[in-house]
N, CA, C and O atoms as CSV, one atom per row, in Angstrom:
chain,resi,resn,atom,element,x,y,z
A,1,MET,N,N,25.970,20.642,27.371
A,1,MET,CA,C,26.157,21.001,25.615
A,1,MET,C,C,26.167,19.685,25.134
A,1,MET,O,O,25.055,19.462,24.654
A,2,ASP,N,N,26.995,18.581,25.024
A,2,ASP,CA,C,27.514,17.784,24.787
A,2,ASP,C,C,25.714,16.840,24.112
A,2,ASP,O,O,25.195,16.545,23.036
A,3,ARG,N,N,25.491,16.752,25.209
A,3,ARG,CA,C,23.591,16.173,24.632
A,3,ARG,C,C,23.354,16.600,23.936
A,3,ARG,O,O,23.353,16.091,22.815
A,4,ALA,N,N,22.920,18.107,24.252
A,4,ALA,CA,C,22.333,19.015,22.794
A,4,ALA,C,C,22.516,19.014,21.709
A,4,ALA,O,O,21.746,19.068,20.750
A,5,PHE,N,N,23.909,18.933,21.815
A,5,PHE,CA,C,24.486,18.776,20.292
A,5,PHE,C,C,24.189,17.326,19.587
A,5,PHE,O,O,23.938,17.178,18.391
A,6,GLY,N,N,24.259,16.387,20.477
A,6,GLY,CA,C,24.165,15.122,19.631
A,6,GLY,C,C,22.825,14.887,19.567
A,6,GLY,O,O,22.518,14.040,18.727
A,7,LEU,N,N,21.951,15.355,20.173
A,7,LEU,CA,C,20.252,15.835,19.775
A,7,LEU,C,C,20.082,16.263,19.099
A,7,LEU,O,O,19.069,15.740,18.637
A,8,LEU,N,N,20.476,17.324,18.285
A,8,LEU,CA,C,20.634,18.380,17.170
A,8,LEU,C,C,21.017,17.475,15.870
A,8,LEU,O,O,20.392,17.382,14.814
A,9,LEU,N,N,22.066,16.920,16.207
A,9,LEU,CA,C,22.846,15.742,14.990
A,9,LEU,C,C,21.724,14.522,14.478
A,9,LEU,O,O,21.271,14.330,13.349
A,10,LEU,N,N,21.452,13.744,15.824
A,10,LEU,CA,C,20.117,12.786,15.375
A,10,LEU,C,C,18.878,13.542,14.601
A,10,LEU,O,O,18.251,13.197,13.599
A,11,VAL,N,N,18.784,14.465,15.269
A,11,VAL,CA,C,17.497,15.600,14.213
A,11,VAL,C,C,17.809,15.380,12.649
A,11,VAL,O,O,17.202,14.757,11.777
A,12,VAL,N,N,19.267,16.310,12.635
A,12,VAL,CA,C,19.491,16.440,11.131
A,12,VAL,C,C,19.471,14.914,10.429
A,12,VAL,O,O,18.827,14.498,9.466
A,13,TYR,N,N,20.363,14.305,11.238
A,13,TYR,CA,C,20.080,12.734,10.481
A,13,TYR,C,C,18.847,11.862,9.959
A,13,TYR,O,O,18.527,11.302,8.910
A,14,VAL,N,N,18.369,12.027,11.132
A,14,VAL,CA,C,16.614,11.167,10.667
A,14,VAL,C,C,15.968,12.274,9.765
A,14,VAL,O,O,14.854,11.917,9.381
A,15,THR,N,N,16.300,13.383,9.361
A,15,THR,CA,C,15.867,13.833,8.561
A,15,THR,C,C,16.220,14.144,7.429
A,15,THR,O,O,15.502,14.748,6.632
A,16,LEU,N,N,17.795,13.634,7.138
A,16,LEU,CA,C,18.261,13.387,6.161
A,16,LEU,C,C,17.596,11.988,5.325
A,16,LEU,O,O,17.057,11.853,4.226
A,17,ILE,N,N,17.877,11.204,6.259
A,17,ILE,CA,C,17.209,9.709,5.885
A,17,ILE,C,C,15.786,10.407,5.222
A,17,ILE,O,O,15.675,10.801,4.061
A,18,VAL,N,N,14.735,10.450,6.283
A,18,VAL,CA,C,13.292,10.733,5.426
A,18,VAL,C,C,13.065,11.140,3.796
A,18,VAL,O,O,12.398,10.806,2.817
A,19,GLY,N,N,14.582,12.544,4.413
A,19,GLY,CA,C,14.540,12.999,2.827
A,19,GLY,C,C,14.755,12.408,1.741
A,19,GLY,O,O,14.070,12.491,0.721
A,20,LEU,N,N,16.079,11.548,1.970
A,20,LEU,CA,C,16.528,10.643,0.798
A,20,LEU,C,C,15.578,10.063,0.612
A,20,LEU,O,O,15.157,10.221,-0.534
A,21,ALA,N,N,14.799,9.208,1.431
A,21,ALA,CA,C,13.314,8.433,1.444
A,21,ALA,C,C,12.645,8.880,0.079
A,21,ALA,O,O,12.450,8.249,-0.959
A,22,ALA,N,N,12.387,10.065,0.405
A,22,ALA,CA,C,10.944,10.610,-0.452
A,22,ALA,C,C,12.098,11.244,-0.976
A,22,ALA,O,O,12.800,11.145,0.030
A,23,GLY,N,N,12.914,11.902,-1.921
A,23,GLY,CA,C,13.592,11.846,-3.118
A,23,GLY,C,C,13.567,10.688,-4.385
A,23,GLY,O,O,13.354,10.720,-5.597
A,24,VAL,N,N,14.041,9.270,-2.995
A,24,VAL,CA,C,14.125,8.090,-4.177
A,24,VAL,C,C,12.790,8.116,-4.624
A,24,VAL,O,O,12.475,8.195,-5.811
A,25,THR,N,N,11.915,8.042,-3.572
A,25,THR,CA,C,10.179,7.531,-4.535
A,25,THR,C,C,10.018,8.780,-5.383
A,25,THR,O,O,9.664,8.671,-6.557
A,26,PHE,N,N,10.242,9.852,-4.887
A,26,PHE,CA,C,9.619,11.017,-6.185
A,26,PHE,C,C,10.248,10.543,-7.581
A,26,PHE,O,O,9.526,10.229,-8.528
A,27,VAL,N,N,11.693,10.514,-7.639
A,27,VAL,CA,C,12.607,10.136,-8.909
A,27,VAL,C,C,11.789,8.765,-9.169
A,27,VAL,O,O,11.412,8.693,-10.338
A,28,MET,N,N,11.414,7.639,-8.351
A,28,MET,CA,C,11.134,6.497,-8.991
A,28,MET,C,C,10.030,7.108,-9.711
A,28,MET,O,O,10.086,7.247,-10.932
A,29,ILE,N,N,8.612,7.635,-8.740
A,29,ILE,CA,C,7.166,7.510,-9.797
A,29,ILE,C,C,7.613,8.311,-10.469
A,29,ILE,O,O,6.823,8.268,-11.411
A,30,LYS,N,N,8.594,9.335,-10.805
A,30,LYS,CA,C,9.008,9.830,-12.674
A,30,LYS,C,C,9.403,9.433,-13.427
A,30,LYS,O,O,9.371,9.747,-14.617
A,31,LEU,N,N,10.196,8.099,-12.551
A,31,LEU,CA,C,10.762,7.294,-14.134
A,31,LEU,C,C,9.872,6.326,-14.408
A,31,LEU,O,O,10.172,5.938,-15.537
A,32,PHE,N,N,8.801,5.619,-13.959
A,32,PHE,CA,C,7.967,4.720,-13.975
A,32,PHE,C,C,6.519,5.005,-13.328
A,32,PHE,O,O,6.046,4.589,-12.270
A,33,PRO,N,N,5.974,5.845,-14.304
A,33,PRO,CA,C,4.795,6.173,-13.725
A,33,PRO,C,C,3.347,4.973,-13.976
A,33,PRO,O,O,3.174,4.042,-14.762
A,34,VAL,N,N,2.541,5.554,-12.913
A,34,VAL,CA,C,1.311,4.553,-12.498
A,34,VAL,C,C,0.409,4.490,-14.145
A,34,VAL,O,O,0.355,5.687,-14.430
A,35,LYS,N,N,-0.162,3.857,-15.095
A,35,LYS,CA,C,-1.017,3.494,-16.002
A,35,LYS,C,C,-2.463,4.562,-15.017
A,35,LYS,O,O,-2.875,4.250,-13.899
A,36,THR,N,N,-2.951,5.754,-15.817
A,36,THR,CA,C,-3.674,6.505,-15.557
A,36,THR,C,C,-5.154,5.507,-15.473
A,36,THR,O,O,-6.006,5.783,-14.628
A,37,LYS,N,N,-5.249,4.923,-15.954
A,37,LYS,CA,C,-6.306,4.182,-16.790
A,37,LYS,C,C,-6.237,2.485,-16.547
A,37,LYS,O,O,-6.070,1.698,-17.479
A,38,PRO,N,N,-6.382,2.115,-15.257
A,38,PRO,CA,C,-5.695,0.260,-15.477
A,38,PRO,C,C,-6.946,0.313,-16.491
A,38,PRO,O,O,-7.836,1.150,-16.643
A,39,ASP,N,N,-6.542,-1.425,-17.387
A,39,ASP,CA,C,-7.445,-2.268,-17.822
A,39,ASP,C,C,-8.383,-2.575,-17.653
A,39,ASP,O,O,-8.389,-2.469,-16.426
A,40,LYS,N,N,-9.596,-3.021,-17.974
A,40,LYS,CA,C,-10.681,-3.589,-17.634
A,40,LYS,C,C,-10.390,-5.087,-16.551
A,40,LYS,O,O,-10.016,-6.207,-16.899
A,41,PRO,N,N,-10.597,-4.772,-15.709
A,41,PRO,CA,C,-10.526,-5.594,-14.103
A,41,PRO,C,C,-11.391,-7.209,-14.932
A,41,PRO,O,O,-12.132,-7.365,-15.903
A,42,ASP,N,N,-10.900,-7.947,-14.108
A,42,ASP,CA,C,-11.726,-9.396,-14.798
A,42,ASP,C,C,-13.097,-9.654,-13.963
A,42,ASP,O,O,-13.278,-9.349,-12.784
A,43,GLU,N,N,-13.813,-10.143,-14.641
A,43,GLU,CA,C,-15.220,-10.604,-13.906
A,43,GLU,C,C,-14.938,-11.296,-12.975
A,43,GLU,O,O,-14.215,-12.281,-13.122
A,44,PRO,N,N,-15.413,-10.963,-11.871
A,44,PRO,CA,C,-15.400,-12.490,-11.017
A,44,PRO,C,C,-15.727,-13.430,-11.054
A,44,PRO,O,O,-16.532,-13.401,-11.984
A,45,SER,N,N,-15.695,-14.655,-10.580
A,45,SER,CA,C,-16.217,-15.780,-10.877
A,45,SER,C,C,-16.914,-16.061,-10.023
A,45,SER,O,O,-16.748,-15.872,-8.817
A,46,ASN,N,N,-18.189,-16.779,-10.825
A,46,ASN,CA,C,-19.458,-17.601,-10.523
A,46,ASN,C,C,-19.733,-18.675,-9.874
A,46,ASN,O,O,-20.322,-19.554,-10.504
A,47,ASP,N,N,-19.481,-18.856,-8.817
A,47,ASP,CA,C,-18.925,-20.732,-8.372
A,47,ASP,C,C,-20.428,-21.434,-8.192
A,47,ASP,O,O,-20.487,-22.538,-7.650
A,48,GLY,N,N,-21.960,-20.598,-8.779
A,48,GLY,CA,C,-22.959,-21.436,-8.217
A,48,GLY,C,C,-23.584,-20.848,-6.855
A,48,GLY,O,O,-24.806,-20.860,-6.709
A,49,ASN,N,N,-22.841,-20.400,-5.987
A,49,ASN,CA,C,-23.302,-20.271,-4.352
A,49,ASN,C,C,-23.242,-18.536,-3.906
A,49,ASN,O,O,-22.533,-17.976,-3.070
A,50,GLY,N,N,-24.361,-17.946,-4.897
A,50,GLY,CA,C,-24.735,-16.827,-4.542
A,50,GLY,C,C,-24.797,-15.959,-5.888
A,50,GLY,O,O,-24.974,-16.486,-6.986
A,51,PRO,N,N,-24.590,-14.197,-5.650
A,51,PRO,CA,C,-24.283,-13.570,-6.578
A,51,PRO,C,C,-22.818,-13.601,-6.026
A,51,PRO,O,O,-22.356,-13.836,-4.909
A,52,ALA,N,N,-22.162,-13.212,-7.460
A,52,ALA,CA,C,-20.760,-13.138,-7.439
A,52,ALA,C,C,-19.993,-11.941,-7.169
A,52,ALA,O,O,-20.194,-10.862,-7.726
A,53,GLY,N,N,-19.228,-12.136,-6.414
A,53,GLY,CA,C,-18.282,-10.873,-5.635
A,53,GLY,C,C,-18.769,-10.968,-4.337
A,53,GLY,O,O,-18.512,-9.913,-3.758
A,54,ARG,N,N,-19.361,-11.758,-3.607
A,54,ARG,CA,C,-19.919,-11.426,-2.434
A,54,ARG,C,C,-18.574,-11.353,-1.162
A,54,ARG,O,O,-17.733,-12.244,-1.286
A,55,LEU,N,N,-18.392,-10.504,-0.164
A,55,LEU,CA,C,-17.466,-10.702,0.657
A,55,LEU,C,C,-17.758,-12.121,1.216
A,55,LEU,O,O,-17.192,-13.152,0.857
A,56,PHE,N,N,-18.718,-12.010,2.139
A,56,PHE,CA,C,-18.708,-13.021,3.035
A,56,PHE,C,C,-19.833,-13.747,2.332
A,56,PHE,O,O,-20.788,-13.202,1.778
A,57,ARG,N,N,-19.563,-15.252,2.441
A,57,ARG,CA,C,-20.853,-16.458,1.900
A,57,ARG,C,C,-21.413,-17.020,2.941
A,57,ARG,O,O,-20.710,-17.337,3.901
A,58,ARG,N,N,-22.582,-17.212,2.938
A,58,ARG,CA,C,-23.326,-18.158,3.998
A,58,ARG,C,C,-22.783,-19.543,3.852
A,58,ARG,O,O,-22.624,-20.223,2.839
A,59,ALA,N,N,-22.546,-19.787,5.066
A,59,ALA,CA,C,-22.250,-21.254,5.470
A,59,ALA,C,C,-23.028,-22.172,4.560
A,59,ALA,O,O,-23.862,-21.560,3.893
A,60,LYS,N,N,-22.994,-23.171,4.399
A,60,LYS,CA,C,-24.628,-24.604,3.811
A,60,LYS,C,C,-24.348,-25.267,4.970
A,60,LYS,O,O,-23.358,-25.886,5.361
A,61,ARG,N,N,-25.566,-24.980,5.508
A,61,ARG,CA,C,-25.809,-25.798,6.922
A,61,ARG,C,C,-26.856,-26.942,6.380
A,61,ARG,O,O,-27.823,-27.011,5.621
A,62,GLU,N,N,-26.213,-27.650,7.080
A,62,GLU,CA,C,-27.376,-29.264,6.639
A,62,GLU,C,C,-28.356,-29.177,7.992
A,62,GLU,O,O,-28.181,-28.699,9.113
A,63,ALA,N,N,-29.441,-29.851,7.366
A,63,ALA,CA,C,-30.651,-29.617,8.376
A,63,ALA,C,C,-30.497,-31.244,9.266
A,63,ALA,O,O,-30.318,-32.371,8.803
A,64,THR,N,N,-30.660,-30.756,10.748
A,64,THR,CA,C,-30.405,-32.070,11.782
A,64,THR,C,C,-31.527,-32.464,12.337
A,64,THR,O,O,-31.528,-33.413,13.121
């Protein structure tokens, strides 16, 4: 019986911690909302190595 009560208290404790975190998150979002439309993003730089914004650039290979 003692183990069951301890397990029940642990479940209640975890539930309270998660609920507190959710409540704090909710309040922070309401106090400091995110802009609905972000400013125009900066254009990616083109350093002359192909199209701008490429994720993986080709390696420059030298002729051997």
